[in-house]
N, C-alpha and C positions, 0 to 999 in steps of 0.2 A: 612416483613422488607427486605430492599435491602442491597447491599454491598457498601463499600466505606468509612468505618470509620477507624480510626487508633487504634492500640493496643499498649499501653505503659506499660511496666513492671518496677516498681520503688518501692524501699523501702522508705516509707514516714510515719512518725508517725502521728496518728490522734489526733486531739485536745481532750484531755481527760476532760470531764465535771465533776463537783464535785458530782458524785453519790456515793452510798455506795459501798464498795469494795466487790468483790466476788471472790472465788477461782476457777481458771480454769487451769487444767493440760494440756490437749491436745485437742484443739477445732478447728474445721474448720468451719467458718461461711461464707455463701454466701448470701448476701442481696442486695437489690437495694435501693439506696438512691437518692432522687431528691432534689437538692438545698442545699446540705450540705456545709457549709462555711469552708474554710481552714484558718489556722493561724499558724504562726511560733511557735513551741514549742520545748522543749528539748527532744531528743530521750529517750524512756523508757529503763531502764537497765534490766528489768525483761525478762524472756523467752518470745519468740514470737510465735504466731500462724499465719496462713495465712488467710487473709480475702480478698475477691474480691468485690470491690465496683464499681457498674456501675453508672456513672453520665450521666443523660440524657442531650443531647445537641441538640436542635431543629434547630438551624441555622447553616448550613454547613460552613458559612463564619466566624463563631465565632472563636476568637483566645483566648486561655486560658493560663494564665501564671501559670506554675507549677515549684516550686523549682527553681525560677530564670530564667526558660526557657520559650519559646513561642511555643505552638503547634497549627498549623493551619489545619483546616479541609476543606479549600477552594478547590473546584474541579479544576483540571487543564485541559486545552484544549489539545487534542491530537496533537502532533507534530511528523510527520514521521521521523524516523532515517534511512536515505537512504544509502544503500550499494548495490552493484550489482556484478554479475558475468556473463560471457558469454562463449560460445563455438561454433565453426564452424567446419564442416567436409564436405568433398567433397561427401561423401556417395558413391553410386554405379555409379555415373556419371563420365564421362571422364574429364569434366571441372568444375571448381568451378565458379559459377556465382552469388553467394550471397555476400553481404557486410553488415556491420552493424556499428553503432556508439554508443558509451556509454560514457556519461558525468555525473558523480555523483554530481559534484559541478559546476553547470552552473553559479552561481554567481561569482565564481572565474575567469571565462572567460569573462563575460559580464559586471561585475561591480555590481551596487547596485540593483540587483534583490532581490526577497524574499529569505529568508533562511528558510528552505532548498529549493533548486530548482535543477532540473536535467532534462536531455534530452536524449532520446534513439530512435534509428531508426533501422529498418531492411529493406533491399532493396534486393528483389529477382529478379535477372536479367533473361532475356530470349533473344534469338538472340545474345548471347554474353554477356560479363560482362561490356561493355562500359557504359551503362546507370546506372547500379548499382554503379560502381566505381565513376562515375561523382557525383552521389548523396552523396556518402560518403565524397568525397573530398570537396564538396561545400555546405554541409548541414548547417554549421554555418552561412555562408554568406546568403544563400537563406532564411533560417527560422528566422534569428535574425538581421543580419546587414542590409541587403537590406529591411527588413520589418520595420525598425525603431522601434524595439521592445521597448515598454514603460518600464521605470525604476520606479518601485513602491516599497513600503514597506509593503503593505497589499492588500489583494484581496477583491473586492466587486463584485457584480453582473455585473455592467457596465464594469469593467476591464476584468472579465472573458469572457464576450461576445466579447469584442474587441480582446482578444487573439484568440478566436475561429475564428474570421474573418481574423486575420492575418495569422493563420495557413492554413486556406482554400485558401487564395490567394497565399501563398507560394507554395502550391502544383501546382497551375496553372502556377505560374511563373517558377517553375522547369520544367514543361512540355514544356513550350515555349523555355526555355534555351536549352533543349535537341534538339529541332528542329533547333535552330540557330547555334549550335556548328557543324562546318563542319567536325570535326574529328569523330564524332559519327555517325555510320551507321543508316540510317533512319528506318531500320528494327529492331534496338535494342530498348529494352524497359525494364522497371522494375516495379514491384509492390512496394509499399511503405507503411510502417506503422510506425508512430512516437508516442511516449509517452512523454508528458511534465508534470513535477511535479512543481507546484508553491505553496509553503506553503502546505496546506492540499488539494489543488485541483489537480486532475489527469485528464488530457485531452489526449484522444487517437484519432488520425486521421488515417484513412485507405483508401487506394485505391488499391484493389487487393485481394489476398487470403492469405496474412499473417494474423496472428491472435494474439490478446492480451487477456489474461484471468487473471482475478483477483481472488486471493484466499481470501475468506471471511469466517473466522472460519472454514476452511476446505472445504467449498463449492465453486465450480467454478462459477464465474460470467463473462460472455463473454462481453468484452468491444469493440468488433468489429464484423462485419459480413463479411463472405467470398463473394467476388464479382465474382461469377461464373455463367455461363449460366444456371445452374441447380436451381439457386435461382429465384423464380417466379417473384419478383419485377424487377430484373435485366433482365430477359428474356423479360418481357413486354416492358421495356424501349428500349432494343436493337431492337426489332421488330418495335416499333413505330418510331424509328430513321432510319429505312430503312435497318437495318442489318438482319441477319438470324443466326439460330443456326443449326449446322450440326454435328451430332455425339458428341454432348456435347461441341463443340468448336464454338467460335464467328467467323462468316463468314468462318467456316470450318478450321480455322487456330489457334486461340488463346484460351487458356483454361480459361482466365479471361476476365471480361467485363469492368474493370477499370485498368488503368496503366499509368505510365509516359513514354513518348517516343512513340515508335511504330508508327511513323508518316507516314509509308507506308500504315497503316490501317485507319488513321484518315483523315477526310475531311478537307479542307482548314480552317485556323483559322477563327473563327466566325460562322462556319456552325455547325449544329447539327450532331453529330457523334455517331455511335453505341458504339465505344470505347471512354471513357472519362477519364479525370484525376481528376475529382472532388472527394474529399474525403468525407466519412461519418465520423462525429465527435461525440464522446460521452464524457461527462464530469461528474465526481462525486466528492463529498467531502469525503476524506478518514477519517476513524474512527479507533479506536483501534482494531476493528474487522478485518481490512484489513491487511493481513499478507505479501503478496508478489504479484508481477505481473509477468506473463510469457509472453514473446514476442517471437513468433517463425514463421519461414517460413512454407510453406505448406508441406514441407517434414516431419514435425512433425505431422501435423493434418491429413495427408493422412492415418495414421495408428493408431492413438489413439484419443480418445475423450478429450474434455477440462477437464472433471472431472478426467480422468485417468492421465493426465499430472499433474494436481494440486496435486493429491494424491501421485504421484511419487516424486515430488519436496518437498512436505511437509514432507514426511518420511525422505528424505535426510537431510533437514534442521534440523529436530529433532535429527537426528543421529550424524551429524558432523558440522552443521551450517556453511557450506561453499557454497555460491551461485555459484562460479565457478565450483566446483565439481558437484553441482546439475545440472547445465546446461549441463555438459558433460554426466552425467548419463542419462539425459532425451534424449539427442541425440543418445546415444548408445542403449537405449531402442528402439528408432524408427528404428535404423539399425537392431536390433534383430528381430523386427516385419516386416522387409523386405520392408522398404520404397524404393522408386525408385528415390529419388531426393536428392539434396544438403540439408544440415542440418545446421540451424543457430538458436541459442537459447540465449535469454537474460533473466536473473532472477533479478528482482529488489525487494529488501526487504524493508519493511516499519517499521519493528520493530527490536530491537537490537538483539534479540535471540529468537528462538523457541526451548523450552526445552521439550523433551518428556520423560525425566527420572525422574525429580523431581516431588514430589507430589504437587498438587495445593495448593496455600496459602489460608488458611481459613480466610475469612474476617468477621469482626464484622458487625452488622446491621448498616444500614445507619443512620446518624444523632446521633451516639452514640460513645463516647470515653470511653474506659474501662481502669481502672487502677488497677493493682494488688499490694496490699500494705501489708507489714508485720506489725502486730500489737501485742502489748503485751497482755497477758491474761486479765489484768485489763482494757485495752482499749476495748477489745472485750466485756467484761461485760457491760461497759458503753454504747457501741454502741448498744448492744441488748436492753438495757433499753430505749435508745433513740428511737429505731425503734418501740418498743412495745407501747411507749407513744403516737405515732402518730396514732395508730389504734383505 
């Protein structure tokens, strides 16, 4: 028997059938009755004993009227309750080159998108902060306004695929915008990871070595792959494109194989280049098992695994339920582990609260509504006779 039924406790008199009377002083009867009809009667004035009656309900969509009220056992579709926190720290570096963006209510900025909808991004700059700052300042225009983002009320497969295509093109458009901006140094670049929530759909796009990790019932589920020369698929692509790997660096210079900007390392537009801006995209449908998402720059992942980060954040949420504080605690843990880089963390929660102190709520078997009723001794006797007559 599965979980998912409702438990109602209610004092309700049972219809007393015309059986012979019997004396009961203190009796507790627990029986199971299927198909017992209810009818309005006057409450008995005699002393009461407690009887628990289990009524079998086979259809989860059944609505039962009890004492003038309506009880529904219809299952509800999971809807994420979005809230987030973030923290950024310069770490041991001389300059801060990270930027991030955090929008919990995307609908409020764009209009009639799905509810809930949200958008997050981490941009880890190199060769200065120009490219990362540009992405933060122009993210809404690049990803939504220029993309002519569709306004819909529900997600289907066709819409989800069109959104993936729009995000993919937005990365390429951002890369070209960095090339065309005369203020930005051509040696400046940035990795980029974005996370878009539309209803129950989570879409993560990544170019570089930032990482997104989903917590699913305490287990780490990686939503991105690090684009580094040590990753075999990336190494092969770089070599096939005419590049080379030296001491773990692309062309002996860059520690990532995908990034926005860095036009001094890229071939002219339209040519195959070892360094590319094309993102890898992963999409999933969120369920009630998905608790939160961690988005972090490589300063986090250089010193801890995805599972270590999930465990750290989960303990924090169970302790104080503050995603901002959790983001700071994760960054401070990376500093304690002696990371060498800037630190940026975003924590996106999909449930209202993670409670680690309260005991789990015991659920009744699936398809069953249980009622606890107080009955008079006379009604107990009659109920027993009724049950025995069925055997």
